[in-house]
MOPAC internal coordinates of N, CA, C and O (Angstrom, degrees):
PM7 1SCF
backbone

  N    0.0000 0     0.00 0     0.00 0    0    0    0
  C    1.4782 1     0.00 0     0.00 0    1    0    0
  C    1.5667 1   107.56 1     0.00 0    2    1    0
  O    1.2310 1   120.78 1   -39.07 1    3    2    1
  N    1.2879 1   116.10 1   140.93 1    3    2    1
  C    1.5059 1   119.18 1   175.48 1    5    3    2
  C    1.5353 1   106.41 1   -89.76 1    6    5    3
  O    1.2310 1   124.57 1   -37.68 1    7    6    5
  N    1.3297 1   108.83 1   142.32 1    7    6    5
  C    1.5273 1   112.78 1   173.18 1    9    7    6
  C    1.4840 1   111.52 1   -94.23 1   10    9    7
  O    1.2310 1   124.29 1   -42.45 1   11   10    9
  N    1.3375 1   109.37 1   137.55 1   11   10    9
  C    1.5207 1   115.52 1   178.78 1   13   11   10
  C    1.5379 1   110.80 1  -105.35 1   14   13   11
  O    1.2310 1   121.92 1   -55.68 1   15   14   13
  N    1.2777 1   113.92 1   124.32 1   15   14   13
  C    1.4738 1   116.59 1   177.92 1   17   15   14
  C    1.5411 1   108.00 1   -99.38 1   18   17   15
  O    1.2310 1   123.80 1   -46.20 1   19   18   17
  N    1.3592 1   110.31 1   133.80 1   19   18   17
  C    1.4383 1   122.04 1   177.96 1   21   19   18
  C    1.4659 1   108.49 1  -104.97 1   22   21   19
  O    1.2310 1   120.65 1   -56.66 1   23   22   21
  N    1.4341 1   116.37 1   123.34 1   23   22   21
  C    1.4116 1   119.48 1   178.47 1   25   23   22
  C    1.5163 1   108.76 1   -83.10 1   26   25   23
  O    1.2310 1   121.15 1   -43.14 1   27   26   25
  N    1.2879 1   115.40 1   136.86 1   27   26   25
  C    1.5213 1   123.15 1   179.59 1   29   27   26
  C    1.5095 1   105.55 1   -91.48 1   30   29   27
  O    1.2310 1   120.62 1   -63.03 1   31   30   29
  N    1.3308 1   116.42 1   116.97 1   31   30   29
  C    1.4900 1   120.61 1   178.83 1   33   31   30
  C    1.5331 1   111.10 1   -92.01 1   34   33   31
  O    1.2310 1   118.24 1   -40.33 1   35   34   33
  N    1.2407 1   120.96 1   139.67 1   35   34   33
  C    1.3870 1   122.13 1   173.49 1   37   35   34
  C    1.4991 1   117.71 1   -64.42 1   38   37   35
  O    1.2310 1   118.66 1   -31.90 1   39   38   37
  N    1.2907 1   120.15 1   148.10 1   39   38   37
  C    1.4777 1   117.54 1  -176.78 1   41   39   38
  C    1.5042 1   108.02 1   -72.77 1   42   41   39
  O    1.2310 1   119.92 1   -45.98 1   43   42   41
  N    1.3999 1   117.76 1   134.02 1   43   42   41
  C    1.4130 1   118.24 1  -175.83 1   45   43   42
  C    1.5196 1   116.10 1   -70.03 1   46   45   43
  O    1.2310 1   120.99 1   154.11 1   47   46   45
  N    1.3766 1   115.71 1   -25.89 1   47   46   45
  C    1.4081 1   118.56 1  -178.61 1   49   47   46
  C    1.5785 1   108.28 1  -132.62 1   50   49   47
  O    1.2310 1   121.99 1   -96.32 1   51   50   49
  N    1.3778 1   113.79 1    83.68 1   51   50   49
  C    1.3835 1   115.63 1  -178.01 1   53   51   50
  C    1.5085 1   108.97 1   -84.30 1   54   53   51
  O    1.2310 1   116.41 1   -34.66 1   55   54   53
  N    1.2836 1   124.43 1   145.34 1   55   54   53
  C    1.3646 1   124.27 1   176.04 1   57   55   54
  C    1.5114 1   113.09 1  -100.72 1   58   57   55
  O    1.2310 1   121.12 1   -58.76 1   59   58   57
  N    1.2797 1   115.46 1   121.24 1   59   58   57
  C    1.4134 1   121.04 1  -176.76 1   61   59   58
  C    1.5226 1   108.24 1  -138.63 1   62   61   59
  O    1.2310 1   121.06 1   -22.05 1   63   62   61
  N    1.4063 1   115.58 1   157.95 1   63   62   61
  C    1.4087 1   117.56 1  -178.00 1   65   63   62
  C    1.5785 1   106.54 1   -82.11 1   66   65   63
  O    1.2310 1   121.09 1   -38.46 1   67   66   65
  N    1.3539 1   115.53 1   141.54 1   67   66   65
  C    1.3442 1   119.15 1  -178.35 1   69   67   66
  C    1.5531 1   111.95 1   -84.62 1   70   69   67
  O    1.2310 1   119.55 1   -34.33 1   71   70   69
  N    1.3364 1   118.46 1   145.67 1   71   70   69
  C    1.4247 1   119.05 1  -174.28 1   73   71   70
  C    1.5936 1   105.53 1   -83.76 1   74   73   71
  O    1.2310 1   122.07 1    -7.91 1   75   74   73
  N    1.2667 1   113.64 1   172.09 1   75   74   73
  C    1.3947 1   119.01 1  -179.49 1   77   75   74
  C    1.5829 1   118.34 1   -59.82 1   78   77   75
  O    1.2310 1   122.64 1   144.64 1   79   78   77
  N    1.3273 1   112.56 1   -35.36 1   79   78   77
  C    1.3726 1   124.64 1   179.07 1   81   79   78
  C    1.6132 1   112.88 1   -72.25 1   82   81   79
  O    1.2310 1   122.33 1   160.18 1   83   82   81
  N    1.3461 1   113.14 1   -19.82 1   83   82   81
  C    1.5136 1   117.65 1  -176.75 1   85   83   82
  C    1.5342 1   108.72 1   -95.68 1   86   85   83
  O    1.2310 1   118.52 1   163.20 1   87   86   85
  N    1.2403 1   120.42 1   -16.80 1   87   86   85
  C    1.4856 1   126.97 1  -176.46 1   89   87   86
  C    1.5136 1   108.03 1   -68.91 1   90   89   87
  O    1.2310 1   118.37 1   -52.92 1   91   90   89
  N    1.2631 1   120.72 1   127.08 1   91   90   89
  C    1.4965 1   124.75 1   176.84 1   93   91   90
  C    1.4948 1   114.96 1   -65.94 1   94   93   91
  O    1.2310 1   122.08 1   142.33 1   95   94   93
  N    1.3915 1   113.63 1   -37.67 1   95   94   93
  C    1.5492 1   116.59 1   179.10 1   97   95   94
  C    1.5007 1   109.32 1  -127.35 1   98   97   95
  O    1.2310 1   122.52 1   -29.78 1   99   98   97
  N    1.2967 1   112.77 1   150.22 1   99   98   97
  C    1.4888 1   121.12 1   177.32 1  101   99   98
  C    1.4385 1   109.72 1  -102.76 1  102  101   99
  O    1.2310 1   116.60 1    -8.13 1  103  102  101
  N    1.2932 1   124.07 1   171.87 1  103  102  101
  C    1.5190 1   125.76 1   171.80 1  105  103  102
  C    1.5356 1   108.96 1   -55.53 1  106  105  103
  O    1.2310 1   118.54 1   138.31 1  107  106  105
  N    1.2382 1   120.39 1   -41.69 1  107  106  105
  C    1.4233 1   121.99 1  -179.51 1  109  107  106
  C    1.5400 1   110.82 1   -63.49 1  110  109  107
  O    1.2310 1   117.30 1   138.38 1  111  110  109
  N    1.2536 1   122.74 1   -41.62 1  111  110  109
  C    1.4587 1   123.34 1   170.04 1  113  111  110
  C    1.5319 1   112.09 1   -47.81 1  114  113  111
  O    1.2310 1   124.28 1   129.92 1  115  114  113
  N    1.2345 1   109.40 1   -50.08 1  115  114  113
  C    1.5761 1   116.70 1  -171.71 1  117  115  114
  C    1.5671 1   107.10 1   -68.30 1  118  117  115
  O    1.2310 1   118.94 1   145.19 1  119  118  117
  N    1.2979 1   119.62 1   -34.81 1  119  118  117
  C    1.4442 1   126.71 1  -179.01 1  121  119  118
  C    1.5813 1   107.28 1   -69.68 1  122  121  119
  O    1.2310 1   120.93 1   135.34 1  123  122  121
  N    1.3359 1   115.82 1   -44.66 1  123  122  121
  C    1.4295 1   117.54 1   172.97 1  125  123  122
  C    1.4802 1   116.98 1   -62.96 1  126  125  123
  O    1.2310 1   120.70 1   137.81 1  127  126  125
  N    1.3406 1   116.26 1   -42.19 1  127  126  125
  C    1.4661 1   117.60 1   176.36 1  129  127  126
  C    1.5016 1   111.67 1   -64.50 1  130  129  127
  O    1.2310 1   119.18 1   143.34 1  131  130  129
  N    1.2358 1   119.17 1   -36.66 1  131  130  129
  C    1.4594 1   120.95 1   176.01 1  133  131  130
  C    1.5552 1   115.95 1   -61.00 1  134  133  131
  O    1.2310 1   123.61 1   141.76 1  135  134  133
  N    1.3952 1   110.69 1   -38.24 1  135  134  133
  C    1.5101 1   121.16 1  -179.64 1  137  135  134
  C    1.5160 1   106.91 1   -70.93 1  138  137  135
  O    1.2310 1   119.96 1   144.80 1  139  138  137
  N    1.3283 1   117.69 1   -35.20 1  139  138  137
  C    1.4803 1   120.57 1  -176.28 1  141  139  138
  C    1.5172 1   110.21 1   -73.75 1  142  141  139
  O    1.2310 1   120.35 1   142.13 1  143  142  141
  N    1.3297 1   116.94 1   -37.87 1  143  142  141
  C    1.5502 1   122.16 1   175.43 1  145  143  142
  C    1.4601 1   105.59 1   -63.77 1  146  145  143
  O    1.2310 1   117.02 1   138.05 1  147  146  145
  N    1.3031 1   123.27 1   -41.95 1  147  146  145
  C    1.5081 1   123.10 1  -178.84 1  149  147  146
  C    1.5984 1   109.24 1   -65.54 1  150  149  147
  O    1.2310 1   120.59 1   145.75 1  151  150  149
  N    1.3212 1   116.48 1   -34.25 1  151  150  149
  C    1.5062 1   122.81 1   175.87 1  153  151  150
  C    1.5018 1   109.08 1   -65.40 1  154  153  151
  O    1.2310 1   120.69 1   129.99 1  155  154  153
  N    1.2916 1   116.29 1   -50.01 1  155  154  153
  C    1.4327 1   118.41 1   178.26 1  157  155  154
  C    1.4653 1   116.28 1   -59.51 1  158  157  155
  O    1.2310 1   121.37 1   140.13 1  159  158  157
  N    1.3839 1   114.98 1   -39.87 1  159  158  157
  C    1.4074 1   117.66 1   176.71 1  161  159  158
  C    1.5851 1   112.75 1   -67.18 1  162  161  159
  O    1.2310 1   119.47 1   141.92 1  163  162  161
  N    1.3338 1   118.62 1   -38.08 1  163  162  161
  C    1.4100 1   121.98 1   171.44 1  165  163  162
  C    1.5643 1   112.98 1   -58.46 1  166  165  163
  O    1.2310 1   123.80 1   137.07 1  167  166  165
  N    1.2702 1   110.32 1   -42.93 1  167  166  165
  C    1.6247 1   110.65 1   175.32 1  169  167  166
  C    1.4605 1   114.97 1   -56.04 1  170  169  167
  O    1.2310 1   122.40 1   134.14 1  171  170  169
  N    1.3597 1   113.01 1   -45.86 1  171  170  169
  C    1.5238 1   117.20 1  -179.66 1  173  171  170
  C    1.5228 1   109.86 1   -69.32 1  174  173  171
  O    1.2310 1   118.36 1   148.75 1  175  174  173
  N    1.3108 1   120.74 1   -31.25 1  175  174  173
  C    1.4409 1   121.99 1   174.46 1  177  175  174
  C    1.4196 1   113.47 1   -63.49 1  178  177  175
  O    1.2310 1   119.37 1   140.11 1  179  178  177
  N    1.3600 1   118.81 1   -39.89 1  179  178  177
  C    1.4303 1   126.44 1  -177.90 1  181  179  178
  C    1.5627 1   109.38 1   -71.55 1  182  181  179
  O    1.2310 1   121.05 1   149.41 1  183  182  181
  N    1.3594 1   115.60 1   -30.59 1  183  182  181
  C    1.5085 1   117.10 1   178.86 1  185  183  182
  C    1.5608 1   109.91 1   -78.51 1  186  185  183
  O    1.2310 1   119.77 1   155.74 1  187  186  185
  N    1.2937 1   118.05 1   -24.26 1  187  186  185
  C    1.4614 1   119.89 1  -177.18 1  189  187  186
  C    1.5111 1   109.64 1   -75.18 1  190  189  187
  O    1.2310 1   120.85 1   -15.69 1  191  190  189
  N    1.3013 1   115.98 1   164.31 1  191  190  189
  C    1.4375 1   122.55 1   175.27 1  193  191  190
  C    1.5068 1   112.07 1   170.63 1  194  193  191
  O    1.2310 1   119.75 1   -14.15 1  195  194  193
  N    1.3177 1   118.07 1   165.85 1  195  194  193
  C    1.4670 1   118.26 1  -179.34 1  197  195  194
  C    1.5451 1   111.43 1   -76.19 1  198  197  195
  O    1.2310 1   121.11 1   -17.96 1  199  198  197
  N    1.2101 1   115.49 1   162.04 1  199  198  197
  C    1.4780 1   127.08 1   173.19 1  201  199  198
  C    1.6065 1   109.71 1   -82.29 1  202  201  199
  O    1.2310 1   124.89 1    18.34 1  203  202  201
  N    1.3732 1   108.22 1  -161.66 1  203  202  201
  C    1.4850 1   116.72 1   179.87 1  205  203  202
  C    1.5227 1   104.81 1   -80.41 1  206  205  203
  O    1.2310 1   122.38 1   -31.19 1  207  206  205
  N    1.3646 1   113.05 1   148.81 1  207  206  205
  C    1.4421 1   120.28 1   175.52 1  209  207  206
  C    1.4976 1   111.45 1   -80.61 1  210  209  207
  O    1.2310 1   119.75 1   158.64 1  211  210  209
  N    1.3291 1   118.09 1   -21.36 1  211  210  209
  C    1.4006 1   122.25 1   178.60 1  213  211  210
  C    1.5697 1   111.50 1   -94.89 1  214  213  211
  O    1.2310 1   121.53 1   -24.44 1  215  214  213
  N    1.2381 1   114.67 1   155.56 1  215  214  213
  C    1.5436 1   118.40 1  -174.38 1  217  215  214
  C    1.5649 1   109.44 1   -68.46 1  218  217  215
  O    1.2310 1   120.36 1   134.16 1  219  218  217
  N    1.2614 1   116.91 1   -45.84 1  219  218  217
  C    1.4889 1   117.82 1  -179.32 1  221  219  218
  C    1.5496 1   113.72 1  -111.66 1  222  221  219
  O    1.2310 1   121.48 1  -158.63 1  223  222  221
  N    1.3691 1   114.78 1    21.37 1  223  222  221
  C    1.3530 1   119.91 1  -172.40 1  225  223  222
  C    1.5383 1   111.72 1   -87.78 1  226  225  223
  O    1.2310 1   120.10 1   -21.54 1  227  226  225
  N    1.3506 1   117.42 1   158.46 1  227  226  225
  C    1.4838 1   118.73 1   174.93 1  229  227  226
  C    1.4269 1   107.35 1  -109.23 1  230  229  227
  O    1.2310 1   120.87 1   -41.94 1  231  230  229
  N    1.4106 1   115.94 1   138.06 1  231  230  229
  C    1.4021 1   123.59 1   177.02 1  233  231  230
  C    1.5332 1   109.54 1  -109.51 1  234  233  231
  O    1.2310 1   119.82 1   -68.20 1  235  234  233
  N    1.3637 1   117.96 1   111.80 1  235  234  233
  C    1.4510 1   117.30 1  -173.89 1  237  235  234
  C    1.5339 1   113.88 1   -77.20 1  238  237  235
  O    1.2310 1   123.33 1   176.94 1  239  238  237
  N    1.4409 1   111.22 1    -3.06 1  239  238  237
  C    1.5146 1   115.29 1   177.14 1  241  239  238
  C    1.5849 1   111.56 1   -68.57 1  242  241  239
  O    1.2310 1   118.06 1   165.92 1  243  242  241
  N    1.2247 1   121.29 1   -14.08 1  243  242  241
  C    1.3953 1   121.27 1   178.80 1  245  243  242
  C    1.5342 1   114.11 1   -67.40 1  246  245  243
  O    1.2310 1   121.69 1   156.41 1  247  246  245
  N    1.3171 1   114.38 1   -23.59 1  247  246  245
  C    1.4359 1   119.93 1   175.76 1  249  247  246
  C    1.5233 1   114.26 1   -96.63 1  250  249  247
  O    1.2310 1   119.71 1  -157.88 1  251  250  249
  N    1.2921 1   118.15 1    22.12 1  251  250  249
  C    1.4871 1   121.82 1  -178.42 1  253  251  250
  C    1.5654 1   109.85 1   -69.59 1  254  253  251
  O    1.2310 1   122.19 1   -21.88 1  255  254  253
  N    1.3253 1   113.42 1   158.12 1  255  254  253
  C    1.4295 1   119.23 1   173.87 1  257  255  254
  C    1.4959 1   115.83 1   -59.63 1  258  257  255
  O    1.2310 1   122.62 1   143.39 1  259  258  257
  N    1.3155 1   112.59 1   -36.61 1  259  258  257
  C    1.5319 1   118.71 1  -178.21 1  261  259  258
  C    1.5686 1   106.25 1   -62.22 1  262  261  259
  O    1.2310 1   118.67 1   135.90 1  263  262  261
  N    1.2853 1   120.13 1   -44.10 1  263  262  261
  C    1.4519 1   121.19 1  -172.99 1  265  263  262
  C    1.4852 1   113.03 1   -79.61 1  266  265  263
  O    1.2310 1   121.37 1   147.66 1  267  266  265
  N    1.3690 1   114.98 1   -32.34 1  267  266  265
  C    1.4405 1   113.76 1  -169.94 1  269  267  266
  C    1.5570 1   111.86 1  -100.77 1  270  269  267
  O    1.2310 1   118.88 1   156.71 1  271  270  269
  N    1.2813 1   119.74 1   -23.29 1  271  270  269
  C    1.4953 1   125.89 1   179.73 1  273  271  270
  C    1.5444 1   113.62 1  -110.91 1  274  273  271
  O    1.2310 1   119.56 1   124.37 1  275  274  273
  N    1.3032 1   118.45 1   -55.63 1  275  274  273
  C    1.4533 1   120.32 1  -170.43 1  277  275  274
  C    1.4956 1   111.36 1   -69.99 1  278  277  275
  O    1.2310 1   120.57 1   131.25 1  279  278  277
  N    1.3687 1   116.51 1   -48.75 1  279  278  277
  C    1.4867 1   121.99 1  -176.28 1  281  279  278
  C    1.4901 1   110.45 1   -59.58 1  282  281  279
  O    1.2310 1   118.46 1   126.27 1  283  282  281
  N    1.3266 1   120.54 1   -53.73 1  283  282  281
  C    1.5096 1   122.57 1  -179.88 1  285  283  282
  C    1.5742 1   113.69 1   -60.64 1  286  285  283
  O    1.2310 1   122.42 1   141.64 1  287  286  285
  N    1.3966 1   112.97 1   -38.36 1  287  286  285
  C    1.4535 1   118.70 1   179.72 1  289  287  286
  C    1.6217 1   110.45 1   -65.91 1  290  289  287
  O    1.2310 1   120.79 1   138.37 1  291  290  289
  N    1.3159 1   116.09 1   -41.63 1  291  290  289
  C    1.5050 1   117.51 1   177.83 1  293  291  290
  C    1.4718 1   109.92 1   -67.85 1  294  293  291
  O    1.2310 1   117.74 1   139.93 1  295  294  293
  N    1.3335 1   121.92 1   -40.07 1  295  294  293
  C    1.4413 1   121.68 1   177.37 1  297  295  294
  C    1.5411 1   112.17 1   -64.60 1  298  297  295
  O    1.2310 1   119.96 1   135.92 1  299  298  297
  N    1.3389 1   117.69 1   -44.08 1  299  298  297
  C    1.4382 1   121.26 1   178.28 1  301  299  298
  C    1.4926 1   112.59 1   -58.31 1  302  301  299
  O    1.2310 1   121.26 1   131.08 1  303  302  301
  N    1.4232 1   115.19 1   -48.92 1  303  302  301
  C    1.4548 1   118.19 1  -179.69 1  305  303  302
  C    1.5656 1   109.81 1   -63.61 1  306  305  303
  O    1.2310 1   120.03 1   143.47 1  307  306  305
  N    1.3269 1   117.55 1   -36.53 1  307  306  305
  C    1.4393 1   118.24 1   177.35 1  309  307  306
  C    1.5309 1   112.09 1   -59.84 1  310  309  307
  O    1.2310 1   119.79 1   132.33 1  311  310  309
  N    1.3637 1   118.00 1   -47.67 1  311  310  309
  C    1.4147 1   121.26 1   174.59 1  313  311  310
  C    1.4596 1   117.37 1   -58.87 1  314  313  311
  O    1.2310 1   121.93 1   139.64 1  315  314  313
  N    1.3462 1   113.91 1   -40.36 1  315  314  313
  C    1.4802 1   119.38 1   179.65 1  317  315  314
  C    1.5439 1   112.74 1   -67.84 1  318  317  315
  O    1.2310 1   122.13 1   136.85 1  319  318  317
  N    1.3515 1   113.53 1   -43.15 1  319  318  317
  C    1.4214 1   118.58 1   177.35 1  321  319  318
  C    1.4997 1   111.10 1   -68.44 1  322  321  319
  O    1.2310 1   119.38 1   146.84 1  323  322  321
  N    1.2529 1   118.79 1   -33.16 1  323  322  321
  C    1.4980 1   122.23 1   177.32 1  325  323  322
  C    1.5336 1   109.01 1   -60.21 1  326  325  323
  O    1.2310 1   121.45 1   131.72 1  327  326  325
  N    1.3641 1   114.84 1   -48.28 1  327  326  325
  C    1.5324 1   118.19 1   177.46 1  329  327  326
  C    1.4914 1   109.81 1   -56.42 1  330  329  327
  O    1.2310 1   120.13 1   138.51 1  331  330  329
  N    1.4041 1   117.36 1   -41.49 1  331  330  329
  C    1.4320 1   114.92 1   179.72 1  333  331  330
  C    1.4697 1   115.34 1   -68.81 1  334  333  331
  O    1.2310 1   121.48 1   147.09 1  335  334  333
  N    1.2840 1   114.78 1   -32.91 1  335  334  333
  C    1.5137 1   120.04 1   177.69 1  337  335  334
  C    1.5090 1   113.54 1   -65.67 1  338  337  335
  O    1.2310 1   121.17 1   146.44 1  339  338  337
  N    1.3567 1   115.36 1   -33.56 1  339  338  337
  C    1.4605 1   117.85 1   179.10 1  341  339  338
  C    1.5568 1   109.41 1   -81.09 1  342  341  339
  O    1.2310 1   118.79 1   140.09 1  343  342  341
  N    1.2729 1   119.92 1   -39.91 1  343  342  341
  C    1.4499 1   122.28 1  -173.67 1  345  343  342
  C    1.4735 1   112.81 1   -76.74 1  346  345  343
  O    1.2310 1   120.61 1   143.91 1  347  346  345
  N    1.3359 1   116.44 1   -36.09 1  347  346  345
  C    1.5120 1   115.42 1  -173.15 1  349  347  346
  C    1.4805 1   110.41 1   -70.30 1  350  349  347
  O    1.2310 1   122.15 1   -51.25 1  351  350  349
  N    1.3466 1   113.50 1   128.75 1  351  350  349
  C    1.5186 1   117.94 1   179.81 1  353  351  350
  C    1.5266 1   112.66 1   -71.83 1  354  353  351
  O    1.2310 1   121.84 1   -41.76 1  355  354  353
  N    1.3276 1   114.09 1   138.24 1  355  354  353
  C    1.4818 1   115.97 1  -177.59 1  357  355  354
  C    1.4582 1   118.01 1   -74.03 1  358  357  355
  O    1.2310 1   119.54 1   165.80 1  359  358  357
  N    1.3706 1   118.49 1   -14.20 1  359  358  357
  C    1.4439 1   119.40 1   178.97 1  361  359  358
  C    1.5794 1   112.16 1   -79.73 1  362  361  359
  O    1.2310 1   120.54 1   171.96 1  363  362  361
  N    1.2730 1   116.58 1    -8.04 1  363  362  361
  C    1.4472 1   121.73 1   179.44 1  365  363  362
  C    1.5318 1   108.87 1   -83.96 1  366  365  363
  O    1.2310 1   118.94 1   159.37 1  367  366  365
  N    1.3618 1   119.62 1   -20.63 1  367  366  365
  C    1.4487 1   122.70 1   178.18 1  369  367  366
  C    1.4648 1   109.94 1   -91.54 1  370  369  367
  O    1.2310 1   120.85 1   -31.27 1  371  370  369
  N    1.2808 1   115.98 1   148.73 1  371  370  369
  C    1.4219 1   122.96 1   173.68 1  373  371  370
  C    1.5770 1   110.26 1   -81.19 1  374  373  371
  O    1.2310 1   120.13 1   -78.21 1  375  374  373
  N    1.2749 1   117.35 1   101.79 1  375  374  373
  C    1.4227 1   118.08 1  -172.51 1  377  375  374
  C    1.5290 1   115.31 1   -97.33 1  378  377  375
  O    1.2310 1   120.89 1  -178.27 1  379  378  377
  N    1.3267 1   115.91 1     1.73 1  379  378  377
  C    1.4446 1   121.20 1  -173.52 1  381  379  378
  C    1.5629 1   111.15 1   -55.49 1  382  381  379
  O    1.2310 1   119.77 1   132.57 1  383  382  381
  N    1.2757 1   118.05 1   -47.43 1  383  382  381
  C    1.4185 1   121.21 1   176.84 1  385  383  382
  C    1.4406 1   118.11 1   -72.49 1  386  385  383
  O    1.2310 1   119.61 1   154.90 1  387  386  385
  N    1.3607 1   118.35 1   -25.10 1  387  386  385
  C    1.3962 1   122.14 1   174.99 1  389  387  386
  C    1.4710 1   110.03 1   -73.15 1  390  389  387
  O    1.2310 1   118.50 1   134.76 1  391  390  389
  N    1.3016 1   120.46 1   -45.24 1  391  390  389
  C    1.4434 1   126.71 1   177.96 1  393  391  390
  C    1.4336 1   112.42 1   -60.49 1  394  393  391
  O    1.2310 1   120.85 1   133.41 1  395  394  393
  N    1.4078 1   115.98 1   -46.59 1  395  394  393
  C    1.3746 1   121.49 1  -179.41 1  397  395  394
  C    1.5252 1   113.30 1   -63.45 1  398  397  395
  O    1.2310 1   119.87 1   137.81 1  399  398  397
  N    1.2817 1   117.85 1   -42.19 1  399  398  397
  C    1.5554 1   122.64 1   170.14 1  401  399  398
  C    1.4609 1   116.63 1   -56.56 1  402  401  399
  O    1.2310 1   121.89 1   141.47 1  403  402  401
  N    1.4114 1   113.99 1   -38.53 1  403  402  401
  C    1.4288 1   118.49 1  -174.31 1  405  403  402
  C    1.5659 1   107.65 1   -78.84 1  406  405  403
  O    1.2310 1   118.03 1   152.88 1  407  406  405
  N    1.2738 1   121.37 1   -27.12 1  407  406  405
  C    1.5099 1   121.42 1  -178.81 1  409  407  406
  C    1.4813 1   112.04 1   -85.30 1  410  409  407
  O    1.2310 1   118.35 1   162.17 1  411  410  409
  N    1.3669 1   120.75 1   -17.83 1  411  410  409
  C    1.3151 1   124.61 1   175.44 1  413  411  410
  C    1.4578 1   116.07 1   -74.59 1  414  413  411
  O    1.2310 1   119.76 1   152.88 1  415  414  413
  N    1.3794 1   118.06 1   -27.12 1  415  414  413
  C    1.4366 1   125.50 1  -175.08 1  417  415  414
  C    1.5126 1   112.91 1   -78.24 1  418  417  415
  O    1.2310 1   120.10 1   180.00 1  419  418  417

């Protein structure tokens, strides 16, 4: 009798858990992104406001410092810091204290 040898092929898509160095984001990245989204929301909230109560009236509050300066500045900083939170690699930060504090809670 002839012996038939069957070759064992490796699985093409094996599921394994990614190590910390292979993960694109750390918990700190997600916390920073969440804070930036809140900052953006606050900026839009500061820019919003009611209009005039009269049909043909003029409300000078639309030119307030809160609506023209503070709101857009908060939104811009939120978007800028959000880009930083996404781009900055997590392995460059020392996360030992952050992970330690998160596991204690």
